[in-house]
C-alpha positions as CSV (number, residue, x, y, z in Angstrom):
1,M,12.6,-21.2,23.7
2,A,12.1,-23.2,20.5
3,H,9.5,-22.7,18.1
4,S,8.5,-24.9,15.3
5,H,6.3,-23.7,12.0
6,E,4.6,-26.6,10.2
7,I,3.4,-26.0,6.9
8,E,-0.4,-26.1,7.3
9,Q,-1.5,-29.1,3.9
10,V,-4.6,-28.4,2.3
11,S,-6.9,-32.0,1.9
12,T,-5.6,-33.9,-1.0
13,S,-9.8,-35.0,-1.8
14,K,-10.0,-31.4,-2.3
15,L,-7.7,-30.9,-4.4
16,V,-8.3,-34.4,-6.1
17,F,-11.9,-32.9,-6.9
18,T,-10.9,-29.5,-8.2
19,I,-9.3,-30.5,-10.6
20,V,-11.5,-33.3,-12.0
21,L,-14.2,-30.6,-12.0
22,N,-12.3,-28.7,-14.1
23,G,-11.2,-30.9,-16.4
24,V,-15.1,-31.0,-17.1
25,I,-15.8,-27.8,-18.1
26,T,-12.9,-27.2,-19.7
27,A,-13.8,-30.1,-22.0
28,A,-17.3,-28.7,-22.4
29,Q,-16.6,-25.2,-22.9
30,I,-13.5,-25.8,-25.8
31,I,-16.4,-27.9,-27.7
32,G,-18.9,-25.7,-27.0
33,G,-16.7,-22.3,-28.2
34,I,-15.7,-24.2,-31.1
35,V,-19.6,-25.4,-32.3
36,S,-20.7,-21.9,-31.3
37,G,-17.8,-19.7,-32.4
38,S,-17.5,-17.9,-29.2
39,L,-13.6,-16.8,-28.6
40,A,-15.0,-15.5,-25.2
41,L,-16.0,-19.0,-24.3
42,I,-12.8,-20.6,-25.6
43,S,-10.9,-18.1,-23.9
44,D,-12.6,-19.1,-20.6
45,A,-12.0,-22.1,-21.0
46,I,-8.3,-21.8,-21.3
47,H,-8.2,-20.3,-18.2
48,N,-10.4,-23.0,-16.8
49,L,-7.4,-25.7,-18.4
50,S,-4.9,-23.2,-16.9
51,D,-6.4,-23.5,-13.3
52,M,-6.2,-27.3,-13.9
53,V,-3.0,-27.1,-14.5
54,S,-2.0,-24.8,-11.9
55,V,-4.1,-27.3,-9.0
56,I,-2.2,-30.3,-10.6
57,L,0.7,-28.7,-10.1
58,A,-0.1,-27.6,-6.7
59,Y,-1.1,-31.1,-5.5
60,A,2.2,-32.6,-7.2
61,A,4.3,-29.9,-5.1
62,Q,2.9,-30.1,-2.6
63,L,3.2,-33.8,-2.4
64,L,7.3,-33.0,-2.9
65,G,7.3,-30.3,-0.1
66,Q,6.3,-33.3,2.4
67,K,9.5,-35.0,1.2
68,P,12.2,-35.2,3.9
69,N,16.1,-33.1,3.9
70,T,18.5,-34.8,2.8
71,R,22.2,-34.5,2.9
72,K,22.1,-33.0,-0.7
73,S,18.9,-31.2,-0.3
74,T,19.6,-29.6,3.1
75,F,16.5,-27.5,2.5
76,G,14.4,-30.1,1.9
77,Y,12.0,-29.6,-1.4
78,K,9.8,-26.8,0.3
79,R,10.4,-24.5,-2.6
80,A,8.9,-27.0,-4.8
81,E,5.3,-25.0,-4.2
82,I,7.1,-21.6,-4.5
83,L,8.4,-23.0,-8.5
84,A,5.3,-23.9,-9.2
85,A,3.5,-20.8,-8.7
86,F,5.9,-19.2,-10.9
87,I,5.7,-21.6,-13.7
88,N,2.0,-21.5,-13.6
89,A,2.3,-17.3,-13.5
90,L,4.2,-17.3,-16.7
91,S,2.1,-19.2,-18.5
92,L,-1.0,-17.5,-17.3
93,I,0.6,-14.2,-18.6
94,G,1.8,-15.6,-22.3
95,I,-2.2,-16.9,-22.5
96,S,-3.5,-13.5,-21.5
97,V,-1.6,-11.4,-24.1
98,F,-1.7,-14.2,-26.4
99,L,-5.7,-14.2,-25.9
100,V,-5.8,-9.7,-26.3
101,F,-4.3,-10.2,-29.8
102,E,-6.9,-12.8,-30.9
103,A,-9.4,-10.5,-29.7
104,I,-8.1,-7.4,-31.7
105,D,-8.0,-9.7,-34.7
106,R,-10.9,-10.6,-34.0
107,M,-12.9,-6.9,-33.8
108,S,-11.7,-6.4,-37.8
109,N,-14.0,-9.3,-38.6
110,L,-16.6,-10.1,-36.8
111,P,-17.8,-13.8,-36.9
112,E,-21.7,-14.5,-35.8
113,V,-22.0,-16.4,-32.5
114,D,-24.4,-19.3,-31.2
115,A,-25.9,-17.4,-27.9
116,R,-27.2,-20.0,-26.7
117,W,-24.4,-22.5,-26.6
118,M,-22.5,-19.1,-24.6
119,F,-24.9,-18.5,-22.3
120,W,-25.4,-22.3,-21.0
121,L,-21.8,-23.3,-21.1
122,G,-21.3,-19.9,-19.2
123,L,-23.4,-21.0,-17.2
124,L,-21.8,-24.2,-16.0
125,G,-18.6,-22.6,-15.9
126,L,-19.8,-20.3,-13.2
127,V,-21.7,-23.1,-10.9
128,A,-18.4,-25.3,-11.4
129,N,-15.9,-22.6,-10.7
130,G,-17.7,-21.4,-7.9
131,I,-18.4,-24.7,-6.4
132,S,-14.1,-25.0,-6.7
133,V,-13.9,-21.5,-5.3
134,L,-15.9,-22.7,-2.0
135,I,-13.9,-25.6,-1.7
136,L,-10.7,-23.8,-1.8
137,E,-11.7,-20.9,0.4
138,K,-10.8,-21.9,3.8
139,E,-7.6,-23.3,2.2
140,K,-5.8,-20.4,0.1
141,N,-4.3,-18.9,3.0
142,K,-2.0,-22.3,3.8
143,S,0.4,-21.3,0.7
144,I,1.2,-19.0,-2.2
145,N,0.8,-22.1,-4.4
146,I,-2.9,-22.8,-3.1
147,K,-3.7,-18.7,-2.9
148,A,-2.7,-18.9,-7.1
149,A,-4.9,-21.8,-7.5
150,Y,-7.8,-19.8,-5.4
151,L,-7.6,-16.3,-7.1
152,H,-7.5,-18.1,-10.8
153,L,-10.7,-20.1,-9.8
154,L,-12.1,-16.9,-8.3
155,G,-11.6,-15.1,-11.7
156,D,-13.0,-17.5,-13.7
157,A,-16.0,-17.5,-12.1
158,L,-16.3,-14.1,-12.5
159,T,-15.2,-14.4,-16.2
160,S,-17.9,-17.0,-16.9
161,L,-20.1,-14.5,-15.1
162,A,-19.3,-12.1,-17.9
163,V,-19.3,-14.7,-21.1
164,I,-23.1,-15.0,-19.6
165,L,-23.9,-11.5,-19.7
166,G,-22.3,-11.1,-23.4
167,A,-24.3,-14.1,-24.4
168,V,-27.6,-12.1,-23.4
169,L,-26.3,-9.0,-25.0
170,I,-25.9,-11.4,-28.7
171,W,-29.2,-13.2,-27.8
172,L,-31.5,-9.9,-27.1
173,F,-29.6,-7.6,-29.4
174,E,-27.5,-9.0,-31.9
175,I,-24.4,-7.1,-30.8
176,Y,-21.5,-9.1,-31.5
177,W,-18.6,-7.1,-31.1
178,I,-18.8,-7.8,-27.0
179,D,-17.6,-11.0,-27.8
180,P,-13.8,-10.0,-28.1
181,V,-14.2,-7.0,-25.9
182,V,-15.3,-9.8,-23.1
183,T,-12.3,-11.8,-23.6
184,I,-10.2,-9.1,-23.7
185,V,-11.8,-7.6,-20.3
186,I,-11.4,-11.2,-19.1
187,S,-7.0,-11.6,-20.1
188,I,-6.8,-7.9,-18.4
189,Y,-8.1,-9.0,-15.1
190,L,-6.3,-12.0,-14.9
191,F,-2.6,-10.3,-16.5
192,V,-2.9,-7.6,-13.5
193,H,-3.8,-10.1,-10.5
194,T,-1.3,-12.6,-11.9
195,I,1.2,-10.5,-12.1
196,Q,1.6,-9.9,-8.3
197,L,1.5,-13.4,-8.0
198,L,4.6,-13.5,-10.3
199,R,6.4,-10.6,-8.4
200,E,5.7,-12.5,-5.4
201,S,7.4,-16.2,-5.9
202,V,9.9,-13.9,-7.9
203,T,10.7,-12.2,-4.8
204,I,11.1,-15.8,-3.0
205,L,13.2,-17.5,-5.4
206,M,15.8,-14.8,-5.8
207,Q,16.1,-14.9,-1.9
208,M,14.6,-10.8,-1.1
209,A,13.8,-9.9,2.1
210,P,10.2,-10.3,3.3
211,S,8.3,-6.9,1.7
212,N,6.7,-6.9,5.3
213,L,9.7,-6.6,7.1
214,N,12.7,-3.8,7.6
215,S,16.3,-5.6,8.3
216,S,17.2,-2.0,9.5
217,E,14.4,-2.4,12.1
218,I,15.0,-5.8,13.3
219,E,19.2,-4.5,13.9
220,H,18.0,-2.3,15.4
221,R,15.9,-3.7,17.9
222,L,17.9,-6.6,18.7
223,T,20.5,-3.7,19.5
224,E,18.5,-2.3,22.5
225,L,19.8,-5.8,24.1
226,E,22.4,-5.7,26.7
227,G,25.8,-7.3,25.9
228,L,25.2,-6.1,22.4
229,K,27.9,-3.8,20.5
230,N,26.2,-4.0,16.7
231,V,24.6,-6.2,14.2
232,H,26.0,-6.7,10.9
233,H,26.3,-9.3,7.5
234,I,22.5,-9.5,7.9
235,H,20.5,-11.7,5.5
236,L,16.9,-12.4,5.6
237,W,14.7,-14.0,3.0
238,N,11.7,-16.6,2.6
239,L,12.4,-20.5,2.1
240,T,8.8,-20.5,1.8
241,D,6.2,-17.5,1.8
242,K,5.1,-18.8,5.3
243,L,8.4,-19.7,6.3
244,I,11.4,-16.8,7.2
245,H,14.9,-17.6,7.7
246,F,17.4,-14.3,9.3
247,E,21.0,-15.1,9.7
248,C,23.7,-12.3,11.2
249,H,27.2,-11.9,12.8
250,I,26.6,-10.4,16.5
251,A,29.7,-8.2,18.0
252,L,30.0,-8.2,21.7
253,T,31.0,-5.6,24.4
254,E,32.8,-8.1,26.5
255,D,34.1,-11.4,26.3
256,I,31.8,-14.2,27.6
257,K,31.7,-17.9,27.7
258,V,30.1,-20.1,24.8
259,S,27.0,-20.9,27.6
260,E,26.6,-16.9,28.3
261,T,26.0,-16.3,24.6
262,N,23.1,-19.6,24.6
263,R,20.8,-17.5,27.0
264,L,21.7,-14.6,24.9
265,F,21.0,-16.6,21.6
266,E,17.5,-17.7,23.3
267,Q,16.5,-14.1,23.5
268,I,17.1,-13.1,20.4
269,R,15.8,-16.0,18.9
270,E,12.4,-15.2,21.1
271,I,12.2,-11.5,20.1
272,L,12.9,-12.5,16.0
273,H,10.1,-15.3,16.5
274,D,7.6,-13.4,18.6
275,E,7.5,-9.6,17.4
276,F,8.5,-10.5,13.7
277,D,7.4,-13.7,13.1
278,I,10.9,-15.6,12.1
279,E,11.3,-19.6,12.6
280,H,14.8,-20.2,11.8
281,V,17.5,-18.4,13.0
282,T,21.5,-18.5,12.8
283,I,23.9,-16.5,14.7
284,Q,27.6,-16.1,14.6
285,F,28.9,-14.2,17.8
286,E,31.9,-12.2,17.7
287,Y,34.3,-10.2,19.8
288,A,37.0,-7.9,19.4
289,P,38.1,-5.1,21.3
290,N,38.6,-2.9,18.1
291,H,36.2,-4.4,16.0
292,K,34.8,-2.8,13.2
293,Q,32.4,-3.2,10.6
294,Q,33.4,-4.7,7.7
295,C,30.3,-6.4,6.4
296,G,27.6,-5.1,4.6
297,Y,24.4,-6.9,3.4
């Protein structure tokens, strides 16, 4: 029983519209941040810029991932999106750390901030990011890369709201220290969410077993089948965040024909697909009367 797992693609027009929208709002907020003197507004603009780069990477990686397999690239280019997510996560962590240090430095020498620029451009950012979030809402679970872009856009919508609240406090009560404080809160929020994305992308790139699967549980399930002596030399990894690969050696209790191992293979593949959502299976069958398990993980 063969199974296929096609990776769902995000609409190209949606990605392009999101890129253009973030480009416009980034330029406006950088200019407004410089004019108003608001570090919170500039930090929001930098986050918007990073989101635009993230979506551009997502778009390029999606196109690259659709290229067919070759003799040199036998797995194709499906991991391009994982690599893009990894690069995006590293850059966002760097930006977050930099902005925290800038905000702490500014706390000792508070400049006056034009709250009107801060408010209106914060509102513009909230509207633009809100539209982007709605555009990618139904697409966010199609790949880790699109999920990253979605989370960052959602984070930026929230940070734009924080900028607006900060502007109101400065406007009404002249509480200028709220500007660097908002910057620190924005950066910490982004850092926490990005660390999870970085961990997930590194797990895939390092070919570690998916966190939701236990190789011992799979081994135990397979040994319940009649004719299997033991399962060893197990390898379990994600090719992408959606495609799981599995390979192992299976020692048989009897010296059966190759045609009979085909029947057994189909049973195993169906179990792995239906119970563990594993799509690609490679098995080496072995038989030796005095076979001893010599291979570990």
